[in-house]
C-alpha positions as CSV (number, residue, x, y, z in Angstrom):
1,M,-3.2,30.3,-27.7
2,A,-4.1,27.2,-29.7
3,G,-6.2,27.6,-32.8
4,I,-9.4,25.9,-33.8
5,E,-9.7,24.9,-37.5
6,L,-13.1,26.1,-38.8
7,R,-14.4,24.9,-42.2
8,S,-17.5,24.7,-44.3
9,S,-18.2,22.5,-47.3
10,A,-20.4,25.4,-48.6
11,F,-17.5,27.8,-49.2
12,D,-13.8,28.2,-48.7
13,D,-12.1,30.8,-46.5
14,G,-12.2,34.1,-48.3
15,A,-14.6,32.8,-51.0
16,V,-18.1,33.8,-51.9
17,I,-21.0,32.5,-49.8
18,P,-23.6,30.8,-52.1
19,R,-26.9,32.6,-52.4
20,R,-28.7,29.7,-50.8
21,Y,-27.4,30.8,-47.4
22,A,-28.3,34.5,-47.9
23,K,-31.4,36.2,-46.6
24,E,-32.6,36.6,-50.2
25,G,-32.0,32.9,-50.9
26,D,-33.1,30.0,-48.8
27,D,-31.7,31.7,-45.7
28,V,-30.4,28.5,-44.2
29,S,-27.2,28.4,-42.1
30,P,-24.2,26.8,-43.8
31,D,-22.7,23.6,-42.4
32,L,-19.6,24.2,-40.2
33,S,-17.0,21.8,-38.9
34,W,-14.4,22.4,-36.3
35,S,-11.4,20.6,-34.9
36,G,-8.7,21.4,-32.4
37,V,-10.9,22.3,-29.5
38,P,-8.6,22.1,-26.5
39,R,-9.2,20.0,-23.4
40,G,-10.8,22.0,-20.6
41,A,-13.3,23.7,-22.8
42,A,-16.7,23.8,-21.1
43,E,-18.6,25.2,-24.0
44,L,-18.2,26.7,-27.5
45,L,-19.7,30.0,-28.7
46,L,-20.4,30.6,-32.3
47,L,-20.6,34.1,-33.8
48,C,-21.1,35.3,-37.4
49,E,-20.8,39.0,-37.9
50,D,-20.6,41.5,-40.8
51,P,-18.0,44.1,-40.0
52,D,-18.7,46.0,-43.2
53,A,-22.4,46.8,-42.5
54,P,-23.1,50.6,-43.0
55,S,-24.6,50.9,-39.5
56,G,-21.7,49.1,-37.8
57,T,-21.0,45.5,-37.2
58,F,-24.1,43.4,-37.8
59,V,-24.8,40.1,-36.1
60,H,-26.0,37.2,-38.3
61,W,-25.7,34.4,-35.8
62,I,-24.9,33.9,-32.1
63,V,-25.1,30.5,-30.4
64,T,-23.9,29.8,-26.9
65,G,-23.6,26.6,-24.9
66,I,-22.4,24.4,-27.7
67,D,-21.1,21.0,-26.7
68,P,-17.2,21.2,-27.2
69,A,-17.2,17.6,-28.4
70,S,-19.8,18.3,-31.2
71,G,-17.3,18.7,-34.0
72,G,-19.6,20.9,-36.1
73,V,-23.2,21.6,-37.2
74,E,-25.2,20.5,-40.2
75,E,-26.7,23.0,-42.7
76,G,-29.8,24.6,-41.3
77,R,-29.4,23.3,-37.8
78,T,-28.5,24.6,-34.4
79,P,-25.2,23.2,-33.0
80,E,-25.6,20.4,-30.4
81,G,-26.4,21.8,-27.0
82,G,-26.5,25.3,-28.4
83,R,-28.8,28.2,-27.5
84,P,-29.4,30.6,-30.4
85,L,-29.6,34.2,-29.5
86,M,-31.2,37.1,-31.5
87,N,-29.5,38.2,-34.7
88,G,-29.5,41.7,-36.1
89,F,-32.8,41.1,-37.9
90,G,-34.5,40.6,-34.5
91,E,-34.9,36.8,-35.1
92,S,-33.6,33.9,-33.1
93,G,-30.8,31.9,-34.9
94,W,-29.3,32.4,-38.3
95,G,-30.0,35.4,-40.5
96,G,-28.2,35.2,-43.8
97,P,-26.2,37.9,-45.6
98,L,-28.2,40.8,-47.0
99,P,-25.8,43.7,-47.7
100,P,-27.2,46.8,-49.3
101,P,-27.5,46.5,-53.1
102,G,-24.6,48.0,-54.9
103,D,-22.2,47.8,-51.9
104,T,-18.9,46.0,-52.5
105,A,-18.8,42.5,-51.2
106,H,-19.2,42.4,-47.4
107,R,-17.2,40.0,-45.2
108,Y,-19.0,37.5,-43.0
109,V,-16.7,36.4,-40.2
110,F,-17.7,33.1,-38.6
111,R,-15.9,32.6,-35.3
112,V,-15.9,29.7,-32.8
113,Y,-14.6,30.3,-29.3
114,A,-13.7,27.6,-26.8
115,L,-14.5,28.8,-23.3
116,P,-13.3,27.4,-20.0
117,E,-16.7,28.1,-18.4
118,P,-20.2,29.0,-19.7
119,V,-20.8,32.6,-20.7
120,E,-23.9,34.4,-19.8
121,L,-25.3,36.7,-22.5
122,A,-28.7,38.4,-22.8
123,D,-30.9,37.2,-25.7
124,E,-30.1,40.4,-27.6
125,V,-26.5,41.3,-27.7
126,S,-24.2,43.1,-30.1
127,A,-21.0,41.7,-31.6
128,E,-19.1,44.1,-29.4
129,D,-20.9,42.6,-26.3
130,V,-19.8,39.1,-27.4
131,H,-16.2,40.1,-27.9
132,A,-16.1,41.9,-24.5
133,A,-17.5,38.7,-22.9
134,V,-15.0,36.3,-24.5
135,D,-11.8,38.3,-25.2
136,G,-9.1,37.2,-22.9
137,R,-11.2,34.3,-21.6
138,Q,-11.1,32.0,-24.6
139,L,-8.9,28.9,-24.6
140,A,-8.8,28.9,-28.4
141,E,-10.7,30.3,-31.3
142,G,-11.1,29.7,-35.0
143,A,-12.4,31.9,-37.9
144,L,-13.8,31.4,-41.4
145,V,-14.5,34.3,-43.7
146,G,-17.0,34.3,-46.5
147,R,-18.0,37.2,-48.8
148,Y,-21.4,38.2,-50.2
149,Q,-22.6,41.0,-52.6
150,R,-26.0,41.9,-54.0
């Protein structure tokens, strides 16, 4: 399977996510850019999850229906054509990192999936639901990991 290159000017892969993007900061989504979306992709799906959350994987951002030709998203915006779903805070769209104080740094995994057909998801879904809906169906995917600690 081909890979999508996913990047942000806000942080490098494996680096610390600046406080500006955290729930306790300005709580704006970081800019993202992607390349290598294969031909035949009908839509992109964006997921940001925290697999280190004490209660299980926590969803910070899910957007479906993204235009495969978009190439990315600006800071604080919804990707072109995208439909933001509910995050783990019960809000639509981005919800920034907010790990419990004193925890070691949590990982925030941003993933972009190129899908051959639109995926139907409820407004409130878990990260596991998203993985179940796309795993084995994606034409390509890309990941970017940031870390955050309070």
